[in-house]
N, C-alpha and C positions, 0 to 999 in steps of 0.2 A: 774699726780699718786702722790704728795702732795695731793690736792687736793680733788684725791681721797676718798682717805685713811682719811682724814680730813669729807670730807661728813656722809662715815663709820661712823664713830667714834662722832655724832654729832646726826645720825640718834637712836645708840645702847640709845645714853642719855634720847633722848625723848622717842623710843619704849620700850626701857629696853631689858634683855635677852632675848635668846628664852627660850618659860613658856612648857614645856614638856605635851607631847598630855593625851589630856584628860581622855583617856582609850585606853590600848594596844588593838592594833587589835585580833579579832575574842576569847575574854575574854566574853559574853553576853552572857547570857544563848538567846535563841529563847521563842517569850511571847508565841507562839504555834506552833504546829509542822505541816508543810505542806508545799506545792511547791509553790513558789514564784510565784504567778500570773501575775503582774510589777513590774517592778523593777524602779530605781531610776533613773529622768528625769530632774536635776537639772535647774531652769528658767535663762533666761538669764539677768532677771533684778531681784529684789526684789518683786517688783510685776507684773513679768511673765509670762507667761504660762510652762506649767511644772507638773511634779510629785515626790512630798515634799516627798518621801516615797519610801517605798516598798508595796505590799498589797503580803499577804500569804493568802493563800487557808484555807480552815478551815468550818466545819457547824454551823449554830447559835447556842449557849448554850453552846462552849466549853471554857473552862478554859483559860483566858490570868494571863499568870504570870509575875512577874520583873522580865525583866532580868539583873539586876547588885542592889546592895544596895543602895538605896535614902531618898529622903520625897517626895510625893504628895504636889503638886503646885497648882494643877487644879482636878477636878474630879466632871464634872456635864452638864448638856446643855448648848448647840451651835447650833445655831438653832434648836430644836428642838431636835437633836440628841444627845446622850450621847461620850463626850472626855474625858482623862485625861494624864496629864501629870506630869513626875517625873523628879527628880533634882537630877542628880546622884554627883554632885556637880564636882568643876571643871572650872563649868563655860559649863557644859552637861546637856540632857537632851533628854526622850525623849517621845512619843507620842502615844499614843494608840487612832485611832478612828473607827469613825459608832457601839460603841459596847451595846449592852442588857440589862446591867446592871453593877455596881460598888457594889464592895469587899471593896473599900477605901474610904477615904473624904480625904479633904485638911487636910495638914499637916501632915496626916498621915508617920513615919518611915517606909520602906518597905526592904523587902532584897532579895536577889538574892530567885526564885523560889517559892515564896510565891505568892499565888491567889491576885490578884489584879482588876481582872472585866471578862465578860462574852462575849463572840462575838457577831455583830449584823451579819448585812444584808454584812454590807460593800457602797460602795459609792454607791451615790443615781443613781438608771437604772443598776447597774449592774447585769450582769447573772450568775454571780457565786458568794457565799460568800468566804468572809473574810474579816483580819484584817487589816489597815492599819497602818502600823508603821514609824513613823519621827523620828530620829535624826537631833538637832542643837547643834554647838558648836558655840558656841559664837553668838549664833542668825543667826549665818549662816548653813541649811540645808546641810547636810552629808548624805552619803548613808551608811544607817542602816548595810549595809551587811558588810559593813570595820571593825562592832564591832560585832558581833555575830558567836558567835563558831560554829565549826563545827557538824552537827544532827544525831543522831545515827538511822540508816535505819537499828538497826533490831526489830525496831514495827512493822516494814512495812513487813518483811519476813516470811513466810508463809513455813516452810518446809512440804514437802506432802509426803507421804511413796516409796519407788522404788516398783513394783510390784515383787514379785518372777521368 
């Protein structure tokens, strides 16, 4: 028992106290409004296969907004396609992939809801247009749905008159 307590104490000295979460669950705005076409599927290893984010359906040319305040750390082409990354502080980053246009540059401070980009088609070979959204905490991919808040369905509903 003493050895276990001593081991835990030693670990706390090396690792330090637990850090508060980088963002409370469900506080972020959705960068685009649409259905989640493909969910998060974390890889088994840092270089393993998986889906390191979510794909949110939407027409090409849709405005992408910043989900939370931050600073743009990357905005440009990767392999001929546009990507954008925002550092939200506390070791938390969000990334947006397969864009057709950028509305911010590296080093720009952004606020939640600010237009940052324009959607493209999505992953190469995809049959449905979408925005890929990724989230990393301490360089580990996280499920973006853990950070995104609820979506209002009021924009999707259309009331029809009832015939008399």
